N, C-alpha and C positions, 0 to 999 in steps of 0.2 A: 400800292406804292405809298411810302411814308409821306405824311402831310408836308414835312419840310422840303421834300424833293419836288413838291408842286408849287413852292413859293419862288416866284421869279427873281426876287431880290437875293434870296439865299443862294440860288444857282449862279447868279451873276457874281456874287462875292467869292464863291468857291472857285469858279473858273478864273477869276482875276488872280487869286492866290496861286493857283497851279500854273497858269500860263505866264503870270508875271515872274515866276521863279524859273521858267523854262530857259530864259535867255542866259542866265548865269550857269545853268546846268549845261547848256550847249557850249559855253565858253570853257568850262572845266573839261568837257569831253574832247574838245578840239586840241587839248594838250597832247593827246595820244592818237585820236582817230581823225580821218579826213572828213570833209563835209559830206561826201557821197556815202561814206560808211555810216555816218550819223543818221542821215536821212533814210537810207535803206534799212538800217537796223530798227529805227522807230516804227516804220510802216510794217516791216516784216514781223517783228515781235508782236505788235498789236494785232496783226492778222492771225498769227498763231493762237493768241489768247481768245480771239472772238470768232474763230472759224466754226466752232461747234454751233454757234447761233447763225452766223452769216451764210454758210453754205446751204443749210436747209431753207433759209429765207430766200436766197437767190433762186432756188429751184421752184419756188411757188410764185415768183414774179413773172409778169409779162415781159416780153423783149423790150418794149418801149420803156418800162419802168427800170429795167436793168441798165439801159442806155443812160438814163438820167442819173441813176445811182453812180454809175461809173464816171460820168461827167462831173458830178458833185464831188466825188472822191478825188479825181485828178486835180481839180482846182483847190480843194480844201484840205486834202490829206496826203497828197503825193508831191506835187510841184513845190509848195511852200516848205516842205520838210527838207528840201535840198537848197532852196534859195536862201533861207535864213542862215544855215551854217556856212555857206559859201561867202555870204556878205560879212559874217562875223569874223572871218579871217582877217579882215581889214577894218571893221567897224566895231565899236564898243557895244557891250551887251545892253547898256542903258539906252543908247541911241536906237538899238534894234527895237526895244519895247516902245519907245516914243513913236517911231515911224509907223509901227503897227497900228497906232491910234488913228491912222488915216482911213481905216476900214469903214466906219459909219458913213463917211463922206462918199466913198466909192459906192456903198450900198444905195445911198440916196440918188447919186448921179446915174449909175448903171441901171438901177431899178426903174428910173424914169425913162432912160434912153432905150433899153431893150425889153423891159418887162411891162411897161405901161403902168408902173406903180407910182402913184402920186403921194407926196408927203405933205403934211401940214406945215404951215409957215413956221410954227414954233419948233418943229423938228429940225428944219434947216438952220434956224438960228442956234438951236441947241448943239447941232453938229459943229458949227463954226466956233461957238464959245468953248466947247469941249476940246477942240483941237488947239485953240489958243492956250488953254490951260496946260495941255500936254507940251506945247512948244515952250511955254514958260519954264516948265520943269527941265526940259532939254537944255535951254540956254543957261540956266543957273546951276545945273547939276553936272554937266559934262563939259567943263571949260577946257580941259586938256585934250578931250576928244581923241581917243585911242586910234590915231591914224585914219581919220575920216576920209574916205574916198567917195567922190561923187557917184561913180559908176556902181560901186558896191552898195551905196545907199539906195540907188535906183532899183537894185535887185529886191530890196526890202519893200519899196513902194509897189513893185510888181507883185510881190507876195501878198501884200495887203489887198490889192485889187483882186487877186486870185481868191482870197478868202471871201471877199464880197460876192463874187460870182457864185461861189459854192452856196453861200447862205441864201441867195436869191433863187437858185435852182431848187433848193430844199423847200423853201416856202411856197414857190409857185408851181413846182412840178411833182413834189413828193409829199404833199400834205397828207395823202391817204396811207402812207407807210409809217409804221411805228418807228420812233426815233432809234430804239435799240436795234431794229432790223436794218435801218439805213446805215448806222455807224458800223455794225458788224459786217454788213455786206460790202461796204466801201473798202474796208481793210482786207477782207477776203479776196476781193477782186484784184487789188493792187499789191497783195502779198507776194505773188509769184514774180512779177517784174522787179520787186524790191530785192528778193533773194538772188535773182540773176545778177543785178547790179552789185550786190554784196560779194558774190563770188568773183566777179571781175575785178573788184578792188583789192582782192587778196586778203580779205578780212579773216577768213578761216585758215588760209595757208600761212600767213605771217603773224598770227596771233601769238603773243608772248605772255607767259604766266609770271608776271612780276608785279610788285606792289603798285607801281604807277599805272600800269595797264588795267589792273583789277579795280583800282579806285575810279578810273575813268569809265570803266564798264559799269560800275555801280551807279555813277551819275547818269549814264546813258540809259540804264534799265529803269531808274526812277522816272526819267524823262519820258520813256516809252510807255510805261504802264499807267502812271498817274497823269502826266502832262499830255499824253496823246490818247490812248485808248479810253480811259475813264472820262476824261474831260470832254472828249468829242461826243460821247453818248449824252452827257448833260447839255452840251451846247446845242445839239440837234433838237433835243427836247424843248429847250428854251425858244428856239426859232419857231417851232410848231405851235407852242403855247402862246407866244406873243407875236413878234414880227422879226424880219431879218434886220431891220434898223435897230430895234431895241436890243436884240441879242448881240449885235456887233458893238454896242457901247461897252462891252467888256474890255475892248481894246483901250478905252479911255482910262480904265483903272490900272492897267498894266504899268504905266509910268509911276503910279503911286507905290505899287509893290516894289518896283525897282529902286525907288528912292529910299524906301524903308530898309531894303537889303543894304543899301549904301550906308545908312545911318548905323545899322547894326555892325557894319564893317569898319566903323570909325570915321565915316565921312562927316563933314560939317553940315549942320541943319540950319537953314535960314528961313526968314519970313517969306521968301519967294516960293518955298515949298508949300507953305500954307495957302498962298494966293493961287498957285497952280492947282492945288488939290480942290479948292473951293470952286474954281472955274469948271473943273472937270465934273464935279458933283452937280453944279447948276446945269451943265450941258446934258447930263444924264436925266435930270429931272424934266427938262423940256422935251427930250426925245421920248420919254416914257409913254406907254400906251394909256389912252383914256379908258376908264372903266365903262363898259357898255351899260346903259340904263336898261333895267328890265322892262320888257314890253308887257303892257297890260292888255289882256284880251277882253274885249267888251262882252258883257253877258247878253 
C-alpha cells in the first residue's frame, strides 16, 4: 500500500473533501430523485462495485463476524443513506454537514456507555471545542436557513449517532478484519435490500432519459462511487489504524468544505469563518492520538 495511504492526516483530509461535497451532491440529486431512490442507489451501486471482493470475504467469515459486519453496515452504510436525503428535503445542505459534526461526541458518549471505552480529558474538551467551531460556522453561514425543520434536523442527529455506533463496532468487534473486506462485505450484504427498495420506488420503471435526469444521475453516480464506496474503505482503515474517536473527527472538517463550496459559489466570506475553522482544527488537535513511546526491552 502506498505510504500516503498510511498517513492518517492525509486520509482525514481526503474523506473531508469527499464527504464534505456529498451534501451538495445529494441536494442536486434530489431535484429529480426521491430520498429512497438516492439512498438505495448509493448502497446498491457500491455493492455491485465491491461484490467481487465482498462475497468471497463473507464466505470466509465466521457467523459471529458476519453478524457484526452486517450490524456495522446497517448503522454506517444503510440507515444514514436514507436519513440524510429525507432530511435534506427540508433542511439545507450546509446545515446537514454541520449537524454531522456531532459524530465524535456520540462516539465518546456511546463508547463509554455501551463499549466501556474511556477517553482522555483532552479528547472530551477537543470534542466540545470542535463542535463549537462547527456551530459557529452554522450560525454565521446559514442565516436564511432553507426551511429548517426541527424534526428533519433530528433525523440528521440520528444519522450522526448511527455513524458513531458503526465506528465503535468496527473498532471493538472487527479489528481482526481487513478494512477493505469490511467495507466490501458491508455493501455486499446490504446491496440486495437496497435493490428491492429501488424496485419498489419505481426507479427502473419510471426512469426518463432527459438532460435533467441524466445530470442528476451523474451527481448520484459520483456520490455513490467516490463519496460512498471509495471513502468508506478509507474510513474503515482510519478507524482501525487510529481510533473511532479520531476517525470521527472527519465530521468536524465537513463544515469547512461546505463553507468553501459556498465561497466558490459567490457567498460572502467573513472573519467568523476563520474563527470557526480555527476552533475545529484545535478540536481535532486535542482529539488526536498520542504517539506510543517505543518500549525498550532490557538486555
